[in-house]
N, C-alpha and C positions, 0 to 999 in steps of 0.2 A: 346464674339463675337464683342462687340464694340471696345475693345482694338485691337483685331485682324484686324478689318476693318480699324481703324485709322492707325495702323502700316503699313498695306498694302498700303494705300493711300500715306503716307509719303515716303515709300520706292519707290513706283512707280514714285512719283514726282522727287525724287533724281535721279533715273535711267533715266527718260525721259530727265531731264536737262542735265545729263552727255552725253546721246546719241545725243541730239540736238547740244550741244556745240561741241562735236567731229565732227559731220557732218559740222557744221559751220566753224570750224577751218580747216577742210579738204578743204572746198570750198575756203577759204582765201589762203591757201597754193597753191591751183591750180591756182588761179588768179595771185598771185605773180610770180610763175614759168612761167606762160604764157606770162606775160609782159616782164620778163627778157629774155626768149627765143626769143621773138619777136625783142627785141632791141639788141640782142647779135651780129647779123650780120651787124649792122649799124656802120659805122666809129664813133669814139669817138667825132669827131668834129660836126657830124650831130645829135648826141643824144639829146642835149638840145632842138633844134628846134622840133625834132620829139616828145619828151616827152611833150612839151607844147601842142601838138595836140592830143596825144592819151592817155596820163597818166590819170588815174582816180583821182578825187579830194581827195579821202580818202586813196590814196596810195602814199608813199614817195619813190622817186627814187634818188639815189646818185651815182655820178661817182667819183672814188677815184684813185689817181695816185699810182704807185707801192710803193712810199715812204710814203703813208698814207695821203697825202695832198688832201683835198676835192676839186675836179675840178668843180663839179656841184651838186646842190640839188634843187629840184622843190618845196620845202615847206619853206625853210628858206634861208637867204643870206649865201651862202657857204663860203664867205670870213671870216665870223665870227666863222665858225665851227673849232673846234680843230682838231688836227691830229688824224686820225682813224687807225693808224698802230697797235694799241693794241686791236682792235675789233676782236672778236673770228671768226666771219664769214669771215672777211677780210683776216686773217691769213690762214684760211682753203682754201680760194679761191686761194691765191697765191701759196699755197703748192700743192693742188690737182686739181685745176681748178674750184671748186665750194665749197661753204660752207654755213652753216645755223646755226642760234642760236635763242634763245628766252630769252627775258628779261622782268621781271615783276616789275611794279611800285606799291609797297605796299601803297604808299601815295595816288595815284590816283585810285588804284584798277584796273589798265589797264595793258594789256599784249601786247608786240610787238614782231612780228616774222620777222626775217631777213633772206634774201636769196641773196647770192652773187655769181657771176661767173667772171672768168678771161677772158678779151677780147683778141683778137689776138694781139693788140698793147701793151699788158701788163697791161693796166689799169683794174680796177675792177668795174664792174657794180653791184650795190646793190639795192634791192627793199625791202621795209618794209611796214607792215600794222599793225595798232594798233586796238585792240578790247577789250571789257570788259573781265576780268578774270572769270573763272568758279565760283569762290567764290562770285564775285559780281553778277553773274547771279543768283546763289542760293539766295543771299541776297534779290535781287529784287523780286524773285518768292516766297520767304518765306511767306509774308502776305497772298497771294492768297492760298498757300498750307495750311496754318494754318486755314484760313477761311473755306476752303473746308473740311478739316479734322474735324473741330468742327461741321460743319453742318451735315456731314455724321454721326459723333458720336451721335449727338442728335437724328437724325432720326433713326439711327441704334439701339440706346438704346430702343426707343419705340417699334420698330419692333422686336428687339431681345427679349424684355420682353414678348410680346404676343406670339412670336414663341416658346420661351422656355416654357412658360406656357402650350401651346398646346402640346408640345412634352412630358413634364414631367408629366402632369396630368394623362394620362393613366397609366404611370408607378407607380405613387403614388396610384392610385386606384387598382392596381394589388393586389390580395390576394394570400398569400403563405400557407394558412392553408388547402386549398382544392386542387382541380385540378388546375394545373398551366397552365394558358392560356396567351401566350405572347401578349403584346399590339401591337407589330409590328412584322412583319416577321423577321426583323433583330435580334429580341430578342429571337427567338426560340432556338438557341444554348445555350444562357445564361440561359433560363428557364430549358432546359434539364439538364444543369450542376447543377442548383439549385435542381432540382428534385432528381438527383442521389446523391448529397451530403446530401439532406434531408433524403433519405432512409438510407444512410450510418450512419448518425448521429442518426437516430431513432434506427437502429440496435445496434449501440454502446451504446446508452442510455439504451436500453432494456437489453443488456448484462451486463452493469455496475449495473443496478438495480437488476438483478438476482444474480449477484455476491455479491452485498451488502446485499441482503436479505439472501443469503446462509451464508455469513460470520456472519451476525447478528444472524441467527438461530443457527449456530454452537456455537457462543460465549455465547448466552443466555442459551443454553442447556449444556454447559460445567459445570462439577462439580468443575473444577478448576477456581479460580479467574483470570481474564485477564483484564489488563488495558493498553490502547494504549496512548502514549504521543507524542506531537509534539516537535520540537526542543526547544521550550520555556518552556516546562514542563506543558503545558495545556493539560487537558484530552480530547482526541478525542473520546474514547469509554471506557466504563467500564461495564462489564456484571453483571448480577444479583448476581452471586456467589461472585464477588469482593465486591459489595455493602453490601452483607450479612456478609462477613468476617469482614469488618470495621464498620458495623452498620450504613451505610449511607442509608437514606430512599429515598431522592430525587435523580433524575438523576444528574450525576456529569459532563456531557459533557460541555466543555467550561470553566470549573473551573480549578484552579491550583491544582497540585497534593498534595500540602500541606494540602488542605481541606479534602482530602480523607485519606491519610496515618496518619498524626498527630503523627509521631514518628521520632525522630531525627535520629536514626540509619538507619531506612528504607529510610528516605529522603536523607541521604548521599549516600546510594547505588543507589537511583534513579538519583541523580545528576551525579554520576559516570557513569551510563549507558548513560545519555544524553551527557556526554563528550567522549563517545566511549569506556568505560571500562565495561567488564562483571563482574557480582557479584552474589553471592549466600548468603542466610542468612536463619536462622531458627527463627521462632517466635511462640508465643502462643497467641491465641485469644479465649476467652469464653470457656476455658477448652479443646480446640482442638489445635493440633500441625500442623504447616504449614512449607513447604520448599519453600522459595521465590527465584525466579530467576529474575535478572535484565539484560536484553539483549539490546544492542544498535542496531539501525537500520541504515544501510549504508546511506540512503537518509536523515537522520536526525530524531531525536526522539528516543523513546525507547519502549520496550514491557516489562511489568511486569507480571509475572505468579506466582500464589500462589497455591501450591499443598497441599491438605489436606493429611497429612501423619499420622493422628491419628490412623487409623486402622492398618497401617503398623507398626507403633511404638508399638502399643499394641500387634500385632501379633509377632513382634520380642521379645517383653518382655515375651509373653507367651511361645515362642519357647525356650527362655533361661531358663525360669522356668521349662518348660517341660523337657529340657535336664538335668537340675540339678535334678529334681524329679525322672526321669526315671533311672538316674545313681544311685541315692540313693536306689530306690525301687529294682533295679536289684542286687545291691551290697549286700543288706541285706540277701536274701535267698542264694545267691551264697557263701557268707562268711560262712553262717551256714552249707551249704552242704560241702564246702571245709574243714571246721573244723572237722566235723564228719568223713569225708573221710580220713583225715590225721590220726585221732585217730585209725580208723579201719586199715588203711594201715600200721601204725607204730606198731601195736600189743599192743597199750596201753589201749585198751578197754577190760574190763572184758567180759568173755563169756556171762554172764547173761545180760550185757548192750548192746550187739551187736544188738539184735533185736530192742531195743528202738532206737538205733542210726539209724539203717536202716529205721525204720518207720519214724523218723524225716527227714532223707534225702528224703524219698519218699514224705512226706508232703510238704517240702520246694520246691521240684522239681515240684510237682503239682501246688503249688502257683506260681512258676516261669512260668510254662506253661500257667496258667490262665492269668497272667500279660501280657505275650507276646501276647496271643490271643486277649486280650482286647486292647492292643496298636495297633495291626494290624487292628482290627475292627475299632478303632477310626481313624486310618490313612485312611482306605477306605471310612469312612463316611466323612472325611474332603475333600476327592477328589470326593465325590458323586459317588463312584464306588460301585454299589450294584448288586448282582447276582439275577436273577429272575425278573419278571415283576410285575407291580402293578395290583391288582385285587380287586374285592369286598370281603371284609373280615368282618366277624361277630366279633366284639370286645368282646362280652360276652363269645363267644366260646374260644377265645384265652386266656382270663383271666382265664377261668375255667381250660383249659389245663395247664396253668402255675402253677395254684394253686395245681393241681394234681401232677405235676413234683416236686414241693417243699414240698409235704406232708410229706415225710420221714424226711427231714431236719427239718421241723417244729416240728415233733413229738420228734426228738432228743433234740430240744431246748425247748420243753414243751410250744410251742406257737401254738395257733389255728388259722386257716385261714378260713375266711368266704367270700363267693362270692355271690353278689346279683345284681339285676338290670334286665334290659330288653335287648332283642337281638337287636342290632343296627349295621347296615352294613355301612362300609366306604370303600372308594377306597384307598387301602394301600398295602404295601409290607408285606406279611405274616411273613416271617422270621424276619424281622426287628421289626414288632409288637411284636412277641414273645420275642425278645431280650429286647425290651423296658419294657414290663411288668415283665419279669424275673428279670431285674436289680432293678426295683422299689420294687417288692415283696421280693427279696432277701435282699435288704437293710433294709426293714421293719422287716425282721426276725433277721438280724444281730444286729440291735440296739434296739431290744425289750427286755423285761424282762421275766424271766420264769413265765409261767402262763399268759402271755400277749396274745393279739389278733391282727391279721392282717385282715383288712377288705378291700375287693376290690369291688367297686361299678361302674356299667355302667348305665348312665342316659342321659337325654336330658337337655342341659343347654342353654337357650335362642335360642332354635331351632337348636342347634349344638350338635353333639355327644361328650360326655365327659366320662372319666374314671378316678377314683381316687383310690389311695391306702393309707390307714390310718393304723397307728400302735399305740400301747400304750407304746412306748419305752421311751428312755431317753430324746428325744426332742433335739432341737438345740437352743443355745442361740441366741437372736435376732440380736446381733452384728455380728454373723457369718453366718446368713442365706443367705446373698447376695453372699457368696463365695462357697456355697456347690456344685454348678455346675461346679466349676473349676476342672481341672485335678489334681489328686493326693491330693486334699484337703480333710482332715479328721477332723471331729469335735473332736472325741475321738481317737487319734492316737494309743494309747496302745490297746484299745479294738478292733479297726479295724484290727490291725495286728494279734491279737490273733484269730480273726474270719476269717482270710484269705482274708480280703478285699484288693482290689488294689487301691481304691480311684478314680476309673474311671467309676464306675457304673452310677452316675448321669450325668457325662459329656457325656457318650454314650447315655443316655436317652435323653438329651437335643439335641444332634445332630440328633438322629432319629426323634424327634418331628419336628425339623427344616426342615428336608427333606420332611416331610408330611405336612408342613405349619401349624403345630399345635402349640398351646401355652401350655407351661408347667410352672406351678406355684407351690410354696411351702408355706405351712402354718404350723407353729410349735410353740409349747410352751414347754419350758424346763421342764423336769420331768413329762410331761403329754402326749406327743406323737407328731407325725408329719403326715401331710396329703399332698401328692403330687397329683396334678390334671393335666390331659392332656385334652385339649379342641381342637377338630379337626375342620378344616375348613369345610364349608358347601359344 
């Protein structure tokens, strides 16, 4: 405000000086023209006497002959004056009847204005008046202007300080955390704009917070490891799964990715992603397999994903083993059937051997049908496709029915079946329960000894329903007990084949137990016997 006031005063002074100077010069021009026009009609011979009477003391009047010789001058002796033929105003007057010019003396700081007219007798009458130049006027007025400007600046500084404080204080005291009240009416649009922007910012912050929380929740609940990096390789976010994969306990945000990965090969892939190149890698951590993806981000940075492929790799391995096993299991009876059929079809079998061959073909066909039925059942169990609904089932009743169904087979093998325990009801699938205990008791018969015993017991175990099937058979070596629930796995392959086993009984039993959320365990001693226990969920 002070600068503006001072500048305004200085500019006003300059403009006023210019205006007054122009008005003053206009008045001088008018005076000169008035004198010249007054003397224009007087004969040249009478001009000197007339000028002595009427010419102002501050005005110079000169009479000049057509050849430029000065005939009269009222201020200086005209005889000493040089020829004026080269004067601009004189030449204009001779040519057009009148002329004017202005000459400035830089040394004296004065300015002279000349006006000349051609008289009827050919002489030229010239009048001139000298005044201070506009620059000299400014120079003389400058001290006053400077004094006034300084005085106004000092007074304006004090007044502007108080006025500014009074204006700004209500603005500084305004609060933006509650209802916006404008300190002045002029601030009402400004406050409305702030209120609208505050609402927009609050909505944007809320939306960003919700998105951030959603993203954080998604990342924290992902089973896959996820790591976000900025363009410098600093970790922006790493979920719990990623920390567990690499064994990092503390939060890694703000740290370099080297502190998390600690693997040269993985770090090279991460640097490649930061440089804009995609990459994939396989790695193993703590006995588990992972498929790692390294993806660049267009705005800079990278995303690292670590997918646990352990179960998939294991499933693929099981599928390969299953394909190999099923091919072998199907090939054996088919080869046998094909061989006997060729002997019969070629007439190479003796008449007395045909019945035995046909009986063998029938046996192998039955074994093949059983194998196919078990494979189909296992496939349905894998896909959790079961016919019928779950209901309340008495386990002891099903165990007793299964023992009765296997009684004739037990008698042929000279093995006794004993069933004991209490009636316990569980929510289960009846036909699957029958299949479960049939497989367990059938295995106990197959791998038993003549004169042996199979015992099925139903009881309570830690408040949960439990059923166990024990035998006095050959038992299972300790090093093979962990694999007996695998498909097609047999402890004694020769005996299992002779007994018509498919190697899928315990695998089916394990799947049925899993469908019912039950636990199935095995306890066996070689040459003493085996006990399989199923404990149902509460």
